[in-house]
Structure formats: structure tokens, C-alpha cells
C-alpha positions, 0 to 999 in steps of 0.5 A: 525215624523222623516225623516226616518219614513216619508220615510218609510210611503211613501214607504209603501203607494206606495207599493200597485197597487191600490194606485199607480193607484190613484196617477197616475190618480191624477197626471193628474188632481184633482178629487173627490172620485166618479170620481176616482171610475168611472175612475178606476172601483172600489167602492167608499168605496175602493177608500175612504180607499186608499185615506185615506192611501195616505193622512196619508202618506202626498201624497195628499191634500183634499179640499171642492168644493161645495158638493164634496171633491176634492183630488190632489197630493202634489208636495213636497213628489212626487218630491223625487226620489226613490233613495232618499226615499230608502236611507233614509229608509235604514238608520233605518236598523242599529238601528233596527238590534241593537234593535233585537239583544238586544231582542234576548240577553234578551230571551237567558239570560232568558231561558239559565243558564250556557249553559243549557236550562231552558225551551222551551218558549211558545211563538213561536217568543221566541222559534225560538230564543232559537232553533236557538241558539241550532242549532248553536251547529251543524257544517254547512255541516256535517251530524249527526246520530240521536244518535249524535243529541240526545247527543248534545241536551241532553247536554243543555236540557233533552227533546231531542225528543221535541227539535229535532222535533222542530228543524226539523219543523222549518227547522233549521235541515234537515232530510233525509234517513233511518236511518235518517241523520241530517244536519244544514240548516242555514236558520235562523240566529244562534249564538253560546252559551257557552258550558254547565257548570257543575251546582252547587247543589241547595243551601239553598234558591235556586230552580230548573229549570222547566226542572228538571235540578238542577242549581244554581238559587239563589233568594237572593241578595248579602246580602243573603236577599230574592230577590223578583224581581228575584223570580218573574222572575222565577215565570213568567218563569215557567208560560210561560213554555208549560205544556207538558204531557207524559211518562218519565223514570229513567234508570239504564244505567248499567243494562238497568232497567227502572222506568216508570212514567207519568204526565200531566206536565213533568216539575217537576217529573224528578227533584222530582225523582232526589231529592228523590234519592239524599236524600235517600227517594225514594219510590222505594226501589230497585231503591234507593238501586241501586242508592246508590250502583252505584252512580248518574252517572249510571242513566239517567232521560229521557222524553220517549214520549210526548202527542202532544201539540195541545191536551188539556183536555179529548183528552190529557188525552186519548192520555196520557193513550195510551202512558202509555199502550204502555210503560207498554207493552214494560216494564211491571211491575214486569219484570226484566227490570222494577223497577215498581211493579204497572201499576198505573205509573201516581199515582207514585205507584212504 
């Protein structure tokens, strides 16, 4: 064990009131477990547990005397001053920080591509790293309207509602007032990311990101051969992604007309709609005609509402049906503001 590890173990062993009382008692005179329990008013199992911690830290010795095990302090470790212990333990700070920085970089490299977020991680520890990076887009000390927050988030990720909520829940953004104003709190360390670059169209052999944004994610090596390792990374990334249920929409920004859809997994449908529209094969003829006439820049692909992540199975399906009814009531099929001709939006009957 290194000197740094030993110093840390000593400090951890002494960071307990009961163990400090034990050490103080043993400094007066050696004693067995039963004597210590009687002096301190604790049970024998409790004393045995704490003696084991002190023994692991090298603070006590044990020796047999007839039928008893007598404990006594070891003079060496206890001759060190607190300053010596703290200075030695603090020497690990630099290496530990370097390890944390490297782990943070790996997370950002995995979940961001050209400044765009591929997918929110399922693991909270990784998700905090991603959210902190997203929070860096907001200036410290400035108030933002909700529309400004949505616009900044959308530059990096389509599901701005989920990201905005999580930024507030994790106290990276503060929210106050009606209408709400948002401000970066800076409670967690944040590091700025490069601004999103324009993504290339998916080349042959490429793939699309799980959040529906089409980016250059080629899984071939330099010679053009399939890179199985790269492909495996993308499969693992997709498996890590949280499968969110909810209602999405394709909106004509010029007319406000909306195509509604719903899914128990929002990762794929928006990308599928975009791909079909680009290929001229979308099932909704009116939407395809408007797309051909106005161009891609006239349309937005939005996640309108989400089922809470905590709901699963039948509860999730029931909540999704309620969201479907809510949005169908707001934008009924056959209405001038809707591209839908059928209420069966989960079955994609447009």
C-alpha cells in the first residue's frame, strides 16, 4: 500500500466518533473487547466491528492472553500529526482530478457528435456530465426566457422539453417567475463544447443517431471496410439510451399545420419521417407535397409530450393514450391545421 493510501485509510478510520473513543480508551491502557464494551456502554458486536476497522488501518495490535484478545494502540501511526496525514492524503488530489477529467471526456466523446447530443445517457452519473456540458451554453448572470432556453437546447438536441426539465431538476438552471425566467446556477462544474456543426448527410454504410438527427456516423475503417468495433460502440450506445414514450409532431412552420404521431420509443420515428420525406416516399401525400414545394427548412421535427420515465408497462401505455387524446383534441384529424386523417396516430395511419 502506498503512503498516500495509508494516510487516507487512517483518516477514514478516525472519521467516526465511536472509533475515536476507542482509540482514546486504548491510549490509556490496553483492553479486551468485553472491557471496552463495558467502559463505552456499547455492545460487544459493535466494539468488534469498529476494532476491525482500526486494525485494517494499522492503528491497533491484537494479542492473545489466555482466553481473551487484548487490543492496544500501535505507536507508529499515532505519532503522525494531523498536518502530516492531511498533506499526504491531499497529494492524491491531482491524480484523482486527472482521472475524473479523463472519464468526463470519454462520456462527452461518446454522447456528442459534431456538437450535437446523440442521446441522453440512462446512467445518472453520465447524464450529469452531459447536462453540465449543455448548461455551459448559458451565460452566467443572465436571465433567459423559455423560448430562448428552448432555442439553445434545440441546437444540440431535439427533445428540448426533457433537457430543460432535467437541467432544472439537477439545479443547473434556476427557474423563477410567471412567465418563467431561467438562469444558470453554476452549482456543478461545466465545460463549454464547440458549437454544433452542420451534419453531413448519412453516407452509404452510415447510420443515424438515436435521437433522430442525421449525422455522419460512418462505421467503416479508413480502407472503407466495415469497422465492427465502431458498429459495436453504436449498438451499445443505443442500448444505453432511455426508451421514452410520448407524442411527436412534424410541423409546417409556414402554415402551422401539424402531423401527429406517438410511440413507446421516441428514438426512431422522427428520423424515419425525415428519411421518408427526403426520399419522397412519405405515406401522407399532403405532407409530402408541401415538403417538396417548401423545402426541408420549412419543417420542424418536435417531441411534443413525454410519458414520465418512471412509468412502465401498462401504466406507461395508459399515460401515452391520455397524451394522444390530449393532442388529438388540440389538433383533430381532418382539421385544416392537421395533416392527420385518422386518430390512430400510434399505428401511423395518416
